[in-house]
N, C-alpha and C positions, 0 to 999 in steps of 0.2 A: 609802232608800239601802241597798243590799244586802238580801238576804232569806234567812231561815232557815225551813226546813220539816223536820218530823220525824214519824215514825209508829212506834208500837209497839202490837201487838194481834194479831188473828186473821186479818187480811187480808194480801194481798201489798202490801208497802210501796212498791215502785217506782212503780206507776201513780199512787198517791196523792201521792207526793212530786213526781213530774214535773208532775202537774196543779196542785199547790200552787205550784210554782215559776213556772208560767205565770201564775198569779193574782197573783204578786208582781212580775211583769215591770215593772209601772208604777213600781216604786220606783227603777228605774235599775240597770244592771249591764253588765259587759263580759265576764264569763265565768260558767260555772256548773258544778256537779258534784253527784254523788250518791254515797252509800256505803250498803251494806246488809250485814247479817249473813246469810250464805247457808246457815247450818246448820253450817258448819265454820270459817269465818273471815270477817273484814270485807273486802269488795272494793269498789273505787270506780271511777268513770269521771268524767272532767271534761274540759272543753273551753273554749277561748277562743271568744267570740262568743255568738250567740243560742242559746236552748234547743233549737231545731230541729236545730242542729248537734250538740248533746249527744245528742239522741235518735238521730241517725244513728250515732253512735259506740256507743251502748248496743245498737242493733239488731245489731251485729256480735258482741255478747257474749252468753254463755249462763249466766253464773254470778252474776247480780245478783238472783236470786230470794231472797226472805226476808221475814220478818214484822216486821223492825225495820230502820229506816234513817233517814238524815238527808240533807238536800240544801241547796244554797246558791246564791244568785246574788251574784256579787262585783262591787263597784264599787271599782276599784283605788285603794289608798292607798300601801301599802308594796310596791313592785315593780310592774313593767309588767303589763298584762293578757296572760297566756299560760297554757298548760296547767299548767305547774309551779306558778305562783303561785295558780292557782284553788283553791278549797276543794272538798272537805274536805282538811285537812292531817293527816298521820300523825306519830306519835312515832317515834323512832329504832328502837324494837323492833317497830313496826307494830301494836302491841297497842291503842294509843289512837288514836282518830280524832275530829277536832273541826271544827266550823264556827263562824265568829265574825263578828259585826258589831261595828264600832267601831274604836278605835285604842288600842293599848297604848303609852303614851308612853315608858315606861322599858324598852322591849323590848331596846334596844341593850345596856344594862348587864346585863340578865338573860341575853341571848344570849352575851355575853362570858364571864359566869360559867359557863354551861353548857358552852361550848367547852372551858374549862379542866378541866371534869369529864369530857371525852371525847365530848361530844355533837357530832354533825355536822348541818349544815343544807344543804338542797338548794334551798329557795326563798328569796325575798327578803322573805317576809312576817313580820309580827309574830305572826301566827296560829301558824306552825310553832314559834316560840319559846314561845308559851303552852302548846301541847300537850306539848312536851318538859318544860316546867317542871312541869306536872301529873304527868307520868310520873316525874320525878325525886323529887318530894315523895312520891308513892305508894310508890315503892320504898324511899326513905330512911326514911320514917315507918312503913312496913309497915301502911298503912291502906287502907280501901276507896275506891273511886273518888269517891264523894260527899265524903268527908272530904278526899281529896287535892285536889279542886277547891276546896273551902272554904279550905284552908290556902294553896294557890297564889294564889288571888285576893286574899288579904290582902297579897301581895307586889307586886301589880300597881297601877300608876298609869295611869289612863285610863278609857275607856268600853268597855263590852262587852255583848253578848248572845251566849251560847254554848250549844252542845249538844254533848255528848261521849258517845261509846260506847266500850266496852272488849271486846276479844276474849275476855277471861276472865270477862266478866259479860254475856253476850249477852241478858239479859232486862231490861235497864234502860237508860235514857237520863238523863244528868244535865244539867240546864239551870241557868243563872244569868244575872242581868242587872244592869247598872249604867249608866244613862244612855242605853241603847239598848233599844227596845221588844221584848217577847217575851211571848207568851201561850200557854196550854195549853188545847186542846179536850178535854173530858171526854165520852167515849162509853161504851157498854156493853162492858166488858172491853177497852177500847182507849183510847189517848190520842193526841192530835195536838199538834204544835208549830208555831207560826207567828210571824213577825214581826208579823202582825196576824191577824185571824180569817178572812180571805178564803180561805185554803187549805183550810179544813175546813168551810165553810158547809153543804155538802150532807150532812155526816155527823153533825153535832151542833150544837145551839144553846146548849150549856153551855160557858162559857169562864172561865178563871182568868187574870187579868192580874197578872203578876209585878211587884212593887214593886222599886225600886232596893235592891240589897243582899240580895235573896232568892235562894235556891237551892232547886231541887226535884229529888228523885230519883224518877223515874217508872218504876215497875216493871210488868212485864207482868201483867195480870189483878189488880193490886193497887192500893190507894189511893196517891195521890201524897203523898210526905212532903216537907214544907217546912221549911226552917230559914234563919235569917239567916246570911249568909256570915261574920259576925264572931263568932258564938257557936254553941252547939248547940241553941238554942231551936227547938222544933218547934211547929207550930200548925196548926189547920184553916183552909185557904184559903177565901176567899169565892168562891162559884161564881155567876157572872152569867149571865143569860139574854140571848142575842143577839136584837136586833130586826131586824138586817140579814138580807135575803133574797137568794137567789141571783140572781133576775131583776134586782135593782137593780144588779148589777155586770156584766151582759151588755150587749152593744151594742144590742140590740132593733131591728135593721134599719138602724142608722146605719153609715156606712163607718168611722167612727172614734169612740172614746170622747169625744174633745174636742168633736166636732160634737154628739154626743148631749147632752153636758153643757152646751153653749151653749144648746141648745133646751130643756133642763130648767130653765132659770133662772126662768121665770115660776112654775112649780110650787115650785121650791126656795125662792123668796122667800115664796110663800104659806105654805109649811110653817114658815118662820122666823117669820112673823107670827102663825101659828095659836095661839090662846090668849093672845096677847100684846097684841092690840089689839081693841077693839070700836069701830069707826069711828063708828057712829051714836050712841054714848053718850060718845064722846070719852075713851075709857079706854085707857091703856097699862099693861100689867102685865109687869114684868120682875122676877121674884122675887129674882134675884141682886142687882139694884140696889135694889129696894124694901126689902130687909132691912137695907141699909147706907146708906140714902139720906142720913143725917146726915153720914156720912163724906165723901160726895161734895159735899154742900152747903157743908161747912166747908173743903174742900180748897183750898189756895192754888194748887195746880198738879197737873195730871195728866201723867204721863210715859207715853207709849205705846211699847212695844218690839215689834219684829217683824222679819221678814226677807222679801226678795223681794216677791211680789205682796201679801202681808199688810202689808208696810211701806207700800205704796201705799194700801191701805185706811186705814192709820193716818194718812197725810197728808190724805186726804179727811176723816177724823174730826177732824183739827186745825181745818179750816175749820168743820165742823159744831159742835164744842164751843165754839169761840171766837165764831162769828157768832151761833149760836142760843142757847147757854147762857151765854156770856160767862165761860167758865172757861179760864184760860191752859193751853196744852198744849205739851209738847215731844215731838217724835217722834224716836226713836233707833233706829238699826240695833242689834239685839240683840248682834251680833258686836262692835260697837264699845263699846257700853254696858258690857259686862262687864269691859273692860280700861281704861276711861276714868276710874276712880275717881269715879263720879258722886256729886253731892251729893244724897243721898236720905236722908230721915229718917222718923220715926214719923208725921208729919203728912201724908206724901205717899201718893199713890195711883199704883200702877204697873199699867197695863193691858197685858196680854200677848196678842198675836194670833197664831194659828197654825192652819192648816187641819188638820194631822195631830195636833197636840197633842204632837208628839215632837221638834220642831225643837231640835237640840242647843244652839245658841247662845241661843235664847230660854229654854230650860230653865235654862241656866247663869245667864242674866241674872236670871231670877226668883229663883233661890236667893241670888244676891248681894243683890238688893233686899230679900228677906226677912231676911237677916242684918242689914241696916241698919234693920229695923223697919217697912218700907213695907207697905202693904195691897195685896194682889195680886188683880186682877180678870182672870180668864182668858176669852178668847173663842176657842173652837175648835170643830171639826166632829165630832171622834171621841169618842164617849162612853167614859169610862174611861181616856182617854189620860193621859200623864204630866203635862202642863200642867194638865189639868182637876183632877188629884189634888193638884198642888202649890199651886194657887190657893186663896185664902181664900174666894172665891165667883166667880161668873161666869155666862156664858150660852153655851149650845150654839147653833150656827147652824142645825142640822137641814138642811143642804144635801144629805144623802145621800152615798153613796160617790162620790168624785171620783178616777177612775182615770187620766185624761189628766194627764201631767206638767205641762203648761201650765194653770195654775189659771184657772177661769172662774166657775163657779157658787159656788165658795168665796168668791171676791172679792165678788160682789154680795150674798151673804148676810151676809158680815162687815159690809159697809156698812149693811145693813139693821138689824142689831143696834146698831151705833154710832149710826145715825140715831135709833132709838127712845130710846137713852140720852140723846142730846143734847136731844131734844124733851121727854122726861120731866123732865130736870133743869131745863130752861128754865121749864117750868110750875111745878115745885116751888119754884123761886127767885122766882116771881112776876114775871118780866121780860117775859113775852109775854101778850097778851090771850087770853081764851077763844076768840075768833073766829080768831085766827091759829093758836093751838094746834090747834083742830079742823081747820083747813085743812092743817096739816102731816100730821095723821093721815090725812085723806082722801086726800091726794096719795100717801102711801106705800101706802095700801090699793088704789090704782088702778094701781100701777106695773107689775103683771104684764100688764095689758091693753096698756099702752104698749110693753112689750118684745115682746109678740106681734106688734104692728104692725111693729116693726123687723125681726123675723125674717121677716116676709112680704116684705121687700125683699131677701132673700138673693140673688136672681138679679141685681139691680142691683149689689150689692156684689161679686159674682163677676165681673161684667164689668169693674169697676174694677180688681180684682185682676189680671185678665189683662193690663191695660194697663201695670201697673207691676212685674210679676213679674220682669222682667229687670234691675231696678235693683240697684246694689251698695250704696247707702246711702239712708237715708230720715231725714227730720226730722219730729218730731211736736210740734205747738204747742198750748198751751191756756192759759187764764187763770183765776185764782180756783179754784173747785171743780174745774175741768177741767184744771188743770196736772197734778195727780197722774194723771189719766186719760191725758194725753199720755205720761207716763212709763210707764204700764201698757201702752199701745198699742205703744210702742217695745220694751218688754220682750217682749211676745208675739211680735212679728215676729222679734226676735233668737233667742228660744228655739226656735222651730219651723221657721223658714225659713233661719236662719243668715245673714240679711242684716243688715249693720250698721245700727243705728237709734239715734237719740238723741231724748229728750224734753226740751223747754225751756218755760219761761214765754214766751209770745209776745213780750213786750216785751224779752226778753233777746237776741232776734235781732240787734239793733244792736250788741250787746256782744261780737261775735265770730263766731257761727255763720253770719251772713249772708255771710261770705266764702266759704262752701262752696257757695252757691247757683249753680246753672247749669241748663241744660236737661235734664241727666241726673239731677238731684236732686229726687225727689218730696217735697213737703212736705204732710203730713196735718195739717190745721188744724181744731180743734174751735171752731166759730164759731156757737154757738147764740145766739139773740136775747135775751141777758140783759145783766147789768152788763158794761160795757167792750166792748160790741158794736162801737161806732164805732172804738174803738182797735184791735181785732183786724182790722177791715176795713182799716184803714190798714196794719197789719202784712202783710196779704195783698197789698196793692197794692205794698208795698216788694219783696216776693218776686217778684211778677209782673213788675215793671219790670226785674228782672234775669233774666228768661226762665225763672224757676222754674216747675215743674209743680205745680199746686195741686189737692189732693183735700180737699174741705171737708165737715165734718159740720155740717149746718145745721138750724135749726128749720123745721118744715113751713110752707110759704108764703113762705120767705125770697126776697128779690129782689136785695138789694145784693150778697151774696157770689156768687150765681149768675151775675151779670154778669162776674165776674172769674175765678172758679175754672174749671179744666179739667173737673173732675168734682165733682158734689155728691151727698151721701147725706142724705136728709131723715130727721129723727127727730121724734116728737111733741113739742109744746111742753109745758113744765112749769115749776114754780117752780125757782129757782136751785139749791136744796139737793138737788133730785131729779135734776138733769141728769147727774151722774156715772153713775147707774144706767142711763141710756138711751144716753149717748154711748159708753160702753165696748162695747156690744154690736156695733155695726158694725166697731169696731176688732178685736174678737175674730174676727169672721167674715172680715174682710179678711186677717188673718194666716193664718187657717186655709186659705183658698182659695189664697193665694200659696204656702204650704208644700206643699199637695197638688199644685199645678201644677208645682212644682219637684221633685216626687218624693221629698219628705222623709218621714221616719218621724214623723208628727205626734204620736202618742201617746207615743213613746219617743225624744225627741230625743237626739242624741249628747251624751255627757258629763254628762247631767243626771239627777237623781233626784227622785222625787216628794217624799220626806221626807228632809231632810238631817239625819241622825242622828249624823254625826261632824263635828268642828270643821274 
């Protein structure tokens, strides 16, 4: 959500910044802008809409050359999306220029105070308030920019990642963060700034991840100086080596990142399993779990916190942990958990799931749980992310970069880690036999091949999509392990096609939703030949008798559902706990094809951001 890019060095800044902003488009935005120091002053250009619109505006300008600059993609919070509210924002004197991710919660009182001191405001943003606060402190205290930022941020309540430049100090950029991600790429006599590392991948593999409360003064051709924002402590930052490569974030011939990432799932799951299972020996190794196995075995309850698609993987995990490992689980929306005064103590385990590792609500929920003494196990995809650093231990999913806003491979790799945890704990508790334990391992080791078979049915799924693309509403039904998959299927359709869809446990149809059924309401039913199969067949018959249109996900060789359904999509047979991995794939493809047929922006759906870093 929002993106920051910056550059200082010996190259022209503008091309690097624009390219970096394009790399951050997946985060979600509604306006963009750049500012550069052109040798005499800071100049900017900004525009509502996509970056290609900004580029057209820049093409008409000739004064944006320079070797220092900052850029931003804005997702509107304070003020509507327009050119005036877009970043960068300037101070009253036009000397200071700032880009900002996050929300300044006490901006209104600060703004009122500054107005009394003679400051004027032209935008509706909290960002303009912040840049003027920094200018006020700088002038009043007669301090350098870095010190002014440090003092000003102590007066701020909220979350932020910022980059500030000064007309009077054109050889430095000051950055700071609290609750919103920011990192620095370290090159040879040059530095890069990004909300993540993707904007500068082709220039350097050395990166510094800022911790909450840290500030950095980045000077041209000099080392980066770090200090905590609450004191003057300086220290040498840890420089990490990026393993991410440029080719991993390109489309590689696919029309959209989402389609590419759907097709990457067999490999992503293999990468998640690599080094963690030895199927022929019946071994599961999860160092994050192995090192604290006693905590899990003695836990009375596990609470899982997550948002969005990650919350759906948590629901699947609830079935896995309770059915396989016999451990009670509560699944909470992180956004509700943090305000609900949860009953959490020192004996509790809180499992936090996030693709980006930067989800604001999940981070806040983790901090609350830690204050109450809970043990935190993090599951995320991005190495070095905030959630990874805040957790006591955890596991990376190793899904690789996920650029499409609608999560696909992150979801299946999260389920993979959770499945391994449930099976490992079950064996450690001695509640399953060696034979069943090995069967669980064997099944997950073969899942990539089963997903490949479903992907081979893409043309069939595309034909089904064509039949229902004109629908205004859809229902998704599932039972047991596949109830969360019904929720996830409905979410995918809503996210990228803007068709209203809802997921329900199939048995709940009789408790209200069946009133909606008519010939214009497609119902997508997950009806694999497992537990409760007969009951879900009955649910399908109830819908069909009311002239409802049925699209069924069935096990290969199914006969009963095929007699009733209008369209069927076959998936390979598997044990019950594995079915979520394979039933979600056709639902991902179905949503994708419907959205494409409707001409929607699949990778960047309206109003959505990949990483929700503000509350």
